C-alpha positions as CSV (number, residue, x, y, z in Angstrom):
1,M,-19.3,-61.8,75.0
2,S,-16.6,-63.2,76.7
3,E,-13.8,-62.0,77.8
4,Q,-11.1,-63.8,75.9
5,G,-13.2,-62.6,72.6
6,F,-13.3,-58.8,74.1
7,Y,-9.7,-58.9,74.3
8,E,-8.6,-60.3,70.6
9,E,-11.3,-57.5,69.3
10,E,-8.2,-54.6,71.1
11,D,-6.2,-56.9,69.8
12,V,-6.8,-56.3,66.3
13,Q,-7.8,-52.6,66.3
14,D,-4.6,-52.3,67.9
15,Q,-3.1,-53.7,64.4
16,V,-4.7,-51.3,62.4
17,Q,-4.0,-48.2,63.7
18,Q,-0.5,-49.3,64.0
19,P,1.2,-50.3,60.5
20,R,2.3,-53.4,59.7
21,D,5.9,-52.9,59.2
22,P,6.9,-50.4,62.2
23,V,10.4,-50.5,60.2
24,R,9.6,-49.6,56.9
25,S,7.4,-46.7,58.2
26,H,10.4,-45.3,60.0
27,L,12.4,-45.9,57.2
28,K,10.1,-43.6,55.0
29,K,10.4,-41.1,57.4
30,L,14.1,-40.7,57.0
31,E,13.9,-40.7,53.5
32,Q,11.1,-37.5,53.5
33,E,13.3,-36.0,56.3
34,N,16.6,-36.4,54.5
35,K,15.1,-35.3,51.4
36,E,13.8,-31.8,53.3
37,L,17.6,-31.7,54.6
38,R,19.2,-32.2,51.3
39,Q,16.7,-29.2,49.4
40,L,17.8,-27.0,52.5
41,K,21.3,-28.1,52.6
42,A,21.2,-26.5,48.4
43,D,19.0,-23.5,48.9
44,A,21.8,-22.9,51.6
45,E,24.6,-23.5,49.2
46,A,23.0,-20.9,46.8
47,A,22.2,-18.4,49.0
48,K,25.9,-18.5,49.6
49,K,26.8,-18.2,46.1
50,K,24.7,-15.6,45.5
51,L,26.3,-13.5,48.7
52,A,29.6,-14.2,47.7
53,F,29.0,-12.8,44.0
54,V,26.9,-9.5,45.9
55,E,30.0,-9.0,47.8
56,A,32.3,-9.0,44.5
57,G,29.9,-6.4,43.2
58,V,28.4,-8.4,40.5
59,D,25.5,-6.7,39.5
60,L,23.4,-9.2,39.8
61,S,20.2,-8.2,37.5
62,S,22.5,-7.8,34.6
63,P,21.3,-10.4,31.9
64,V,25.2,-11.1,31.3
65,A,25.7,-11.6,34.7
66,E,23.3,-14.1,35.2
67,Y,24.9,-16.4,32.6
68,F,28.7,-15.4,34.5
69,I,26.9,-16.9,37.8
70,K,25.5,-20.1,36.3
71,G,28.5,-20.9,35.0
72,Y,30.8,-20.0,37.2
73,D,32.4,-23.4,38.8
74,G,35.5,-21.7,40.6
75,E,36.2,-20.7,44.0
76,I,33.4,-19.2,46.1
77,S,34.7,-16.4,47.5
78,A,34.7,-12.7,47.2
79,D,38.2,-12.3,46.0
80,A,38.0,-14.9,43.5
81,I,34.9,-13.8,41.9
82,K,36.2,-10.4,42.5
83,S,39.1,-11.4,40.1
84,A,36.9,-13.2,37.4
85,A,34.4,-10.9,37.0
86,S,36.6,-7.8,36.3
87,K,38.1,-9.9,33.6
88,L,34.5,-9.9,32.3
89,N,34.6,-6.2,32.7
90,L,31.6,-7.4,35.1
91,T,32.1,-5.6,38.2
92,P,32.1,-1.2,38.3
93,Q,35.3,0.4,38.1
94,S,36.4,2.2,41.2
95,A,36.8,5.9,39.4
96,P,40.4,6.8,40.7
97,Q,40.9,8.9,43.9
98,P,41.3,12.7,42.0
99,D,45.0,13.8,43.9
100,P,44.5,16.3,46.8
101,V,46.9,18.5,45.2
102,H,45.7,18.2,41.9
103,A,42.5,19.2,43.0
104,E,43.5,22.2,44.6
105,E,45.7,23.5,41.8
106,Q,42.3,23.1,39.4
107,Q,40.5,24.9,42.0
108,A,43.1,27.6,42.0
109,W,43.1,28.1,38.4
110,N,39.7,28.4,38.6
111,R,39.2,31.2,40.9
112,I,42.1,33.0,38.2
113,G,39.7,32.2,35.4
114,N,36.6,33.2,36.9
115,T,38.7,36.7,38.0
116,A,39.2,37.4,34.9
117,R,35.5,36.8,33.6
118,V,34.5,39.1,36.2
119,G,36.7,41.9,34.4
120,E,35.7,41.3,31.2
121,V,32.9,44.0,29.3
122,G,31.7,42.7,26.1
123,E,29.6,44.5,23.8
124,P,26.3,43.7,22.8
125,Q,25.9,40.7,19.9
126,V,24.4,43.4,17.2
127,D,21.6,41.1,14.9
128,F,22.9,42.4,11.6
129,A,20.6,40.6,9.8
130,A,17.4,41.8,11.6
131,R,18.5,45.1,11.2
132,I,19.0,45.3,8.0
133,M,16.0,44.1,6.9
134,N,14.0,46.6,9.2
135,A,16.2,49.3,7.2
136,K,14.2,51.9,6.3
137,S,16.7,53.3,3.2
138,E,18.8,52.3,0.9
139,R,22.0,54.3,2.9
140,E,21.4,52.4,6.5
141,V,21.6,49.2,5.0
142,M,25.2,50.4,3.4
143,E,26.1,52.0,7.1
144,L,25.0,48.3,8.4
145,L,26.7,46.2,6.1
146,S,30.5,48.5,6.6
147,Q,29.5,47.8,10.6
148,A,29.2,44.2,9.5
149,R,32.6,44.3,7.6
150,V,34.4,46.4,10.5
151,N,32.8,43.7,13.0
152,Q,33.7,40.8,10.7
153,T,30.8,39.5,12.0
154,N,28.0,36.7,9.7
155,I,25.0,38.5,8.1
156,I,22.9,35.8,7.3
């Protein structure tokens, strides 16, 4: 084989390995990178939006909240979202904190009520219906009925 033929074969092999149009291949590569970066940007914006809704106190598992999140087109900040969500009752309403003076007064009233109940001595409730059913004589039934009338208890 001649030396010139050897170099020609080498040039042909280099052309096969390299793409025909290096500019076009580089452009395709840049387009693919651009597509990936746009997808990453969309994912980041969705995560940012979701975080703003969580910070606003919106329950993401609620079906109504899912529609609210999809349809919300206002400012993506926790305060703006919280304001819009509270109008739709999607954020948990914070319970009003009890007034400490009122709480102390309530505890005092509870102590007084507990003290009054400790001093009470009540008679046990009598089951007149059961006692009448177990009575052995007519006189015993009449005595139980008169006791029930005095206590004004429902017999039946």
